N, C-alpha and C positions, 0 to 999 in steps of 0.2 A: 341521487346521482351521487356516485364518486369523485372525492375530492382528492387528488392525491396527497401524499404528506411532502415534506422538506424529505426525507430519506428518500422515498420514492423517485422524485424529480431530479436528484443526483444521482440514484444508482443507474435511471434510464441516460443519463447523459454521461457517466463514463464508459455505460455498456456500448453506446452507438461511437465515443469514440476509440475507443479499443477493436472492438469489433470491425470497425473501417480500417484500422493498421493490421488486422489481421486479416481478413478475409478480400479488401481490395487491395491495401498497398504491399501485402505480402512481407510486413516488417517484422512484424511480430506474431506469433504461434501462442495463441492462449492453451493453456494446460491445466484450468482448473478453473473452478465457478460455485460460489457456496452461496445462498440467499437464505436464510435463515429466521425464523421467528421464535425465540422464546419464550414459550409459553410462561414457565413458570416465572418470571419475573417481568415480563410483558415486553419483551427489548426486540430489537431487531437487528441482523448482521447481514453485511453482503460483504463478498470479498470476490476479486478475480484476480488469477495467479497467470502471468506468462512472459515470457523470454523474448530476449530479439533471436529472429531466425539463424541470425551468421553466428551466434553465441551462446546453445541452450542451456551450456553450464551455470550461469549465473540466473536465477529467476529473479523474479518481484510480486508480491501479492500488493494489491490497493484493499483496504479494510474500511469499511464505512459501518457504523454503529450507531445505535440511538436507543437511549435507555427510554423507561416509561415517562419519567418526569419529561422528557422532551416530546415524547409521541402526545402525552396528555396536555401540556402545555399549548401546541400546539390545536389541536384538535376540539379542545375546549376556547379555545380563543383566551388565553389566563393573563390579564392583563401585568406588563412588568417580570414576565418569564421572556428568554431568547431562547427559545426552540432551535436546534441545530442538529448535529451530527458530527461525532468524534472522528478521524481521520488518521490512517496509522498506514507508513507505506516499510512493508519488509522486504529485504534483499537477502536471499538464502544463497550461500556459497559454501564451497570449501576451502578449508587453509590447514596447511603443515606447518609453517614456519609462526607459531600462533603472533608472539611479539613484533615481527615485521610485517607480517600482512594485512592485524587488525590495526595496526597505526597507519599501513597505508588505505586502508579501509577507510579507517575515521577521517585521517586526510582529505580522502577522496570526495567523503559524503560533507563535513562542512566547509569544505570549496565549494558545492555545488548548493548546500542546505544550512548555510550560517545560521542562523537562530531557531532551526528545528532541533531540540534534543535526541541526543542518538544512545541506543541502548544495542549492547553486541553480544549475544548471548552463543557459548557454544559448547556442543554435544558431541558427544560421539558414542557406538555401539560397543558395547564391551566385546572384547572377543574379534573384533576388526581392526583395519591397519592403526595402530595406536599414536601413528605420525599425523591423522588425518580427520581433523574438526569440521563439522558442520559449523558455519556460522551464520546465525539469523540478525542481519544487523536493521534495526525495527526503528525508525523517525517516527516520535511523538507527537503530533502537534499539539501545542498548548491549547488553544482555541477552536470551538467548534465554528463548522464551517456552514452554512445553508444557502439558498439560493440566489444572495446577492454575490454569493462567488462561483456562479455557474459558469460567466465567462473566463474565468483563471483556469478552469479542468485542461482546455488544449494545454495551455502554457505548461502546468504540471505534470500533466502525462509530458511532454516534451522534456521536462527536468528530469523526469524519472528513464527517461528511454537515453538522455547521456550520462546522467548515471550509471545504466547500465551496460553503455558502451564505453566509458571508461575506466569502470572496473572491472570490463573485459578488459582492455589494455594494459591497464597497470598491472595486474595480477599474472598476465600471461610473459609480462616482458621478464 
């Protein structure tokens, strides 16, 4: 009999919450989903990308990752190991005034996610508008999550929606 892993259970919990916000509430539009098993290193990755319906210019990706050590520790019930998943949340948006807008993005994200390290990565396509950059603002959670945090998923998603809303309001002003 198949016993779902921590990764599988968290993936389904995120999917259930987010698809309800898309299909039932109509608050978000899911624009992408990845469920990958990397056979060369025996790891798993799940990501789901979405945007608020009223502001599709700013999107977010929630990503879960589980490596071989976590999967093995759980399946083999290895004593002393704490299996779990890494959680990453990445907001994608365009910026023109790099210093001002990146500072505002940092201020906004740190106001909502004060304990989570933030990395902003800027890129642009050569030959396109030289004043427009894609900003990937990624929150990198320090500790792994597991089923103990299942009841926190609705609050986490609520914080993601709040962040999307505030980014949209601050950057359009």
